[in-house]
C-alpha positions as a printed Julia matrix, in Angstrom:
355×3 Matrix{Float64}:
 16.69   -6.22  -13.38
 18.39   -8.87  -11.59
 20.78   -8.56   -8.53
 21.49   -9.87   -5.64
 21.85   -7.5    -3.1
 23.23   -7.9     0.11
 21.7    -8.39    3.46
 22.25   -5.88    6.5
 24.03   -8.73    8.4
 26.73   -7.85    5.97
 29.57   -5.91    7.17
 28.64   -2.43    6.63
 31.09   -1.04    4.77
 30.71   -4.18    2.0
 27.3    -3.22    1.39
 28.54    0.36    0.76
 30.76   -0.69   -1.6
 28.52   -2.91   -3.79
 25.92    0.2    -4.0
 28.4     2.26   -4.97
 29.99    0.23   -7.29
 26.48   -0.03   -9.52
 25.36    3.57   -9.33
 29.42    4.7   -10.85
 28.86    2.18  -13.32
 25.25    2.98  -15.46
 23.34    1.08  -12.65
 20.35    3.88  -11.52
 17.88    0.81  -11.24
 18.0    -2.25   -9.39
 15.71   -5.22   -9.02
 16.93   -7.41   -6.03
 16.4   -10.79   -6.11
 18.02  -12.42   -3.4
 15.62  -11.27   -0.59
 16.61  -11.18    2.74
 14.04  -10.56    5.74
 15.82   -6.78    6.53
 16.78   -6.1     3.34
 13.26   -3.85    3.49
 15.66   -1.4     5.29
 18.12   -1.04    2.67
 15.56    0.03    0.53
 14.56    2.73    2.38
 18.34    3.7     2.95
 18.86    3.73   -0.61
 15.76    4.83   -1.72
 15.68    8.27    0.39
 19.5     8.66   -0.79
 21.56    8.34    2.72
 23.57    5.71    0.59
 24.98    6.2    -2.96
 22.99    3.68   -4.73
 20.49    2.62   -7.48
 16.54    2.87   -6.54
 15.51   -0.2    -5.23
 13.11   -2.28   -6.24
 12.87   -5.73   -4.0
 11.64   -9.31   -4.13
 11.07  -10.82   -0.53
 12.88  -13.88    0.94
 12.46  -16.84   -1.87
  9.82  -19.11   -2.4
 12.4   -22.43   -2.37
 11.68  -26.03   -2.85
 13.34  -26.42    1.35
 11.25  -23.38    2.57
  7.87  -23.86    1.49
  6.36  -26.57    3.3
  2.49  -26.84    1.22
  0.4   -25.38   -0.91
 -1.4   -23.75    2.32
  2.38  -22.06    3.4
  2.8   -21.21   -0.15
 -0.59  -18.8    -0.13
  0.49  -17.69    3.56
  3.79  -16.48    2.74
  2.37  -14.53   -0.76
  0.0   -12.87    1.81
  2.61  -11.66    4.21
  5.24  -10.62    1.86
  2.43   -8.63   -0.26
  1.61   -7.25    3.46
  5.27   -6.04    3.94
  5.59   -3.72    1.41
  7.64   -6.39   -0.98
  7.49   -5.21   -5.05
  7.52   -9.02   -5.65
  8.04  -12.83   -4.88
 11.26  -14.84   -5.85
 10.88  -17.95   -7.16
 13.28  -20.82   -6.31
 13.62  -24.62   -8.09
 12.17  -27.24   -5.82
  8.65  -25.85   -5.6
  5.75  -28.48   -6.76
  3.23  -28.17   -8.96
  1.17  -27.84   -6.76
  2.85  -24.99   -4.3
  3.96  -23.35   -7.33
 -0.09  -22.85   -8.66
 -1.21  -21.63   -4.4
  1.58  -19.29   -5.11
  0.81  -17.73   -8.28
 -3.15  -17.96   -7.88
 -2.95  -15.82   -4.34
 -0.46  -13.53   -5.34
 -2.74  -12.43   -8.55
 -5.28  -12.68   -5.95
 -3.52   -9.92   -3.8
 -1.85   -8.14   -7.14
  1.97   -8.92   -6.5
  4.21   -9.91   -9.25
  6.13  -13.15   -9.32
  9.55  -13.9   -11.25
 12.7   -16.03  -11.23
 13.6   -19.44  -11.52
 10.96  -22.37  -13.6
 10.62  -24.94  -10.96
 11.87  -28.88  -13.01
  8.59  -30.1   -11.63
  6.42  -26.84  -13.16
  8.45  -25.8   -16.39
  8.65  -23.03  -18.95
  5.32  -23.95  -20.74
  3.05  -23.86  -17.05
  5.28  -21.23  -15.83
  4.13  -18.26  -18.48
  0.67  -20.25  -18.68
  0.28  -19.29  -14.78
  1.36  -15.86  -15.4
  5.54  -15.36  -13.91
  6.26  -11.98  -14.6
  9.57  -12.52  -15.82
 12.29  -15.87  -16.47
 15.3   -15.13  -15.46
 18.59  -16.62  -16.78
 16.28  -17.69  -19.57
 15.51  -20.69  -16.79
 13.66  -23.73  -18.58
 14.23  -23.12  -21.89
 16.9   -25.23  -22.27
 15.51  -27.84  -20.81
 12.09  -27.72  -22.67
 14.44  -27.91  -25.47
 16.81  -30.29  -25.18
 19.52  -28.05  -25.68
 21.63  -29.82  -23.58
 21.67  -32.56  -25.67
 22.85  -30.83  -29.0
 20.99  -28.3   -31.58
 17.63  -26.82  -30.74
 15.15  -28.17  -32.58
 13.7   -24.71  -35.04
 10.31  -25.28  -34.62
 10.11  -26.28  -30.86
 12.01  -23.15  -30.87
  9.72  -20.48  -32.55
  6.97  -22.65  -30.55
  7.72  -21.33  -27.14
  9.29  -17.8   -28.6
  5.57  -17.35  -29.44
  4.22  -18.6   -26.08
  6.68  -16.66  -24.4
  5.2   -13.59  -26.62
  1.9   -14.09  -26.34
  2.47  -14.9   -22.07
  3.32  -11.13  -22.34
  6.48  -12.39  -19.87
  9.72  -10.68  -20.34
 13.05  -12.61  -20.01
 16.07  -11.65  -18.51
 19.23  -13.67  -19.77
 21.99  -12.8   -17.24
 24.02  -14.41  -20.78
 28.15  -13.71  -18.78
 27.27  -15.0   -15.51
 25.33  -18.36  -16.83
 29.13  -19.14  -18.56
 30.65  -18.98  -15.27
 27.8   -20.98  -13.23
 28.02  -23.56  -15.96
 31.62  -23.78  -16.39
 31.8   -22.32  -19.97
 33.69  -19.71  -19.66
 37.87  -19.35  -19.0
 39.1   -19.3   -15.57
 42.2   -17.2   -16.73
 39.91  -15.09  -18.32
 37.68  -14.49  -15.47
 40.31  -14.22  -12.69
 42.26  -11.1   -14.15
 39.07   -9.05  -14.88
 40.74   -5.72  -13.63
 37.78   -4.66  -11.81
 37.85   -7.59   -9.12
 40.37   -4.98   -7.36
 37.5    -3.41   -5.91
 35.9    -5.96   -4.4
 37.25   -7.42   -1.14
 39.87  -10.14   -1.47
 38.11  -13.08    0.59
 34.85  -12.64   -1.48
 37.08  -13.08   -4.93
 39.06  -15.6    -3.43
 36.14  -17.48   -2.57
 34.6   -16.57   -6.2
 37.55  -18.6    -7.95
 37.57  -21.5    -5.61
 34.45  -22.2    -6.22
 34.73  -22.24   -9.56
 37.7   -24.27   -9.67
 35.68  -26.39   -7.57
 32.85  -26.42  -10.11
 35.26  -27.75  -13.38
 37.22  -29.94  -11.81
 34.46  -31.91  -10.42
 34.17  -35.69  -11.72
 30.91  -34.96  -12.97
 31.64  -31.53  -15.06
 31.4   -32.26  -18.65
 33.03  -28.95  -20.56
 31.65  -29.94  -23.98
 28.0   -29.85  -22.35
 28.4   -26.95  -20.66
 29.88  -25.21  -23.83
 26.92  -26.66  -26.03
 24.46  -25.46  -23.32
 26.41  -21.99  -23.39
 25.8   -21.72  -27.54
 22.43  -22.67  -27.45
 21.49  -20.21  -24.81
 22.5   -17.71  -27.58
 20.36  -19.08  -30.45
 17.97  -19.01  -28.0
 18.12  -15.36  -27.03
 18.91  -14.29  -30.66
 15.32  -15.85  -31.33
 13.49  -14.36  -28.24
 14.74  -11.12  -29.25
 13.89  -11.78  -32.95
 10.43  -12.85  -32.37
  9.66   -9.47  -29.71
  9.54  -11.17  -26.77
 10.59   -8.0   -23.67
 14.38   -8.51  -22.93
 15.56   -7.17  -19.22
 19.29   -6.65  -18.95
 20.23   -8.2   -15.41
 23.73   -9.67  -14.24
 23.03  -10.98  -11.39
 25.75   -8.74   -9.11
 27.25   -9.34   -7.05
 28.12  -12.76   -8.11
 30.75  -14.91   -9.1
 32.81  -12.71  -11.25
 30.15  -10.73  -12.14
 31.36   -7.02  -10.42
 28.34   -4.75   -9.66
 28.23   -2.02  -12.1
 31.28   -3.66  -14.36
 28.77   -6.93  -15.17
 27.18   -4.4   -17.26
 29.55   -4.25  -19.8
 30.47   -7.75  -19.85
 26.61   -8.58  -19.98
 26.62   -6.01  -23.17
 29.04   -7.69  -24.91
 27.53  -11.49  -24.58
 24.15   -9.75  -25.79
 26.08   -8.09  -28.82
 27.34  -11.47  -29.83
 23.88  -13.01  -29.61
 23.45  -10.43  -32.21
 21.21   -8.0   -30.24
 21.3    -4.01  -31.9
 23.06   -1.6   -29.47
 19.75   -0.29  -29.39
 18.17   -3.38  -28.58
 21.03   -3.63  -26.31
 20.13   -0.08  -24.23
 16.27   -0.29  -24.8
 16.35   -3.72  -22.49
 17.79   -1.62  -19.52
 15.61    1.63  -19.61
 12.77    2.25  -21.64
 12.0    -1.32  -21.02
 12.61   -1.93  -17.61
 10.5     1.46  -16.99
  7.68    0.09  -18.41
  8.06   -3.34  -16.57
  8.28   -0.05  -12.94
  5.71    2.01  -14.73
  3.36    1.2   -11.66
  6.29    1.66   -9.23
  7.23    5.46  -10.71
  8.28    7.08  -14.03
 11.84    6.44  -15.51
 13.66    4.73  -18.06
 13.4     7.76  -20.4
 15.24   11.02  -20.82
 11.61   12.98  -20.98
  9.9    15.5   -18.87
  8.41   13.92  -15.94
 10.93   10.78  -15.68
 13.09   10.16  -12.42
 16.95   11.93  -13.18
 18.53    8.9   -13.67
 20.61    9.95  -16.75
 24.08    8.93  -17.96
 26.63   11.08  -19.79
 28.6     9.09  -22.01
 31.82   10.01  -24.44
 31.07    8.49  -27.36
 27.88    6.78  -28.88
 27.02    3.68  -27.5
 24.29    3.39  -31.02
 27.51    3.49  -32.42
 29.51    0.69  -30.72
 27.83   -0.77  -27.39
 31.52   -1.0   -25.66
 31.24    2.57  -25.48
 28.89    2.51  -22.69
 31.5     2.46  -20.35
 33.09    5.81  -21.35
 31.15    7.59  -19.36
 31.81   11.22  -18.49
 29.36   10.92  -15.24
 26.14    9.49  -13.87
 22.96   11.08  -12.28
 21.3     8.66   -9.9
 17.9    10.01   -8.41
 19.41   13.8    -9.18
 22.28   13.53   -7.74
 25.87   14.07  -10.33
 28.53   11.44   -9.6
 31.27   13.1   -11.71
 33.75   10.94  -13.17
 36.88   12.86  -11.1
 34.33   11.81   -8.24
 33.72    7.86   -9.2
 37.86    7.58  -10.05
 39.02    8.91   -6.55
 36.39    6.43   -5.07
 37.33    3.45   -7.32
 41.01    4.77   -6.62
 40.47    4.33   -2.52
 38.96    0.75   -3.19
 41.39   -0.77   -4.84
 44.33    0.96   -2.71
 42.45   -0.76    0.2
 41.69   -4.3    -0.9
 44.63   -4.07   -2.25
 46.09   -4.29    1.15
 43.99   -6.66    2.71
């Protein structure tokens, strides 16, 4: 439910790799949240079967503070993206309250959802009240709860959980990636992920350089990063226990978040927060199908649903790590056998290892 899909200006072979890695690793639908002007062509290629790819739903070019010039401009962007056929609007940091409200009100008028970050001036409470469809990365909650300073206040936590539930918004935790983003992850562990061998070497090296720069910055506070990471776990557990809709997403490809393989990392992190295997599976199947019910019918093994199926050799309800034990994946009725997947992965590892 949160993928950073590539622009068609990226190397064609890299686009093919990213879409294949998703599909080969139990990801049969992706909501792309990094809108590029030409990305609708990628959606058409993927959804027609031209690429081995999940079905794509795309946010348009982002509503950024350095892009949106005024409330009037925000409203104009909404109408333009709705006319162009994007599936939703992507909210980024930096919007003023007036710009955000103009976007939200116009989006409601033309019937297009908006989702993503929570701008600092807007805040989580106002974003929920204005109908933001999803809060990605749990953005805005830690700030509201002062979770960078100490333990979360239980009364305020339950208050914001109830407000989220009442608003109908879903949350997309991206727990694994966010530990990397804030510098709370162990660098040696990240750089030794075995799945990195399937990504272009220059991409992986860029991830490493960026992470090292972050954690060696004079302004980096490791204790604060660890505190935020722990409070995010408490927050996700409270949201799940409070009945808020949890939606699965990893923000791949991003720093050390390899498309498809990041699913298994994220599931592990969600389990550490106290979510059951069933809750984790529902967050990536039934809940996603319900979110997109006006677009298509999928998310369950049921008559009339899109033929997106994963065949496993072990029961993920017993252990969520069994999600990686797939015998094959069916994407929109196209079967990818374990043998085909392994061969293509082997070819990718050989290619990128020789670059």
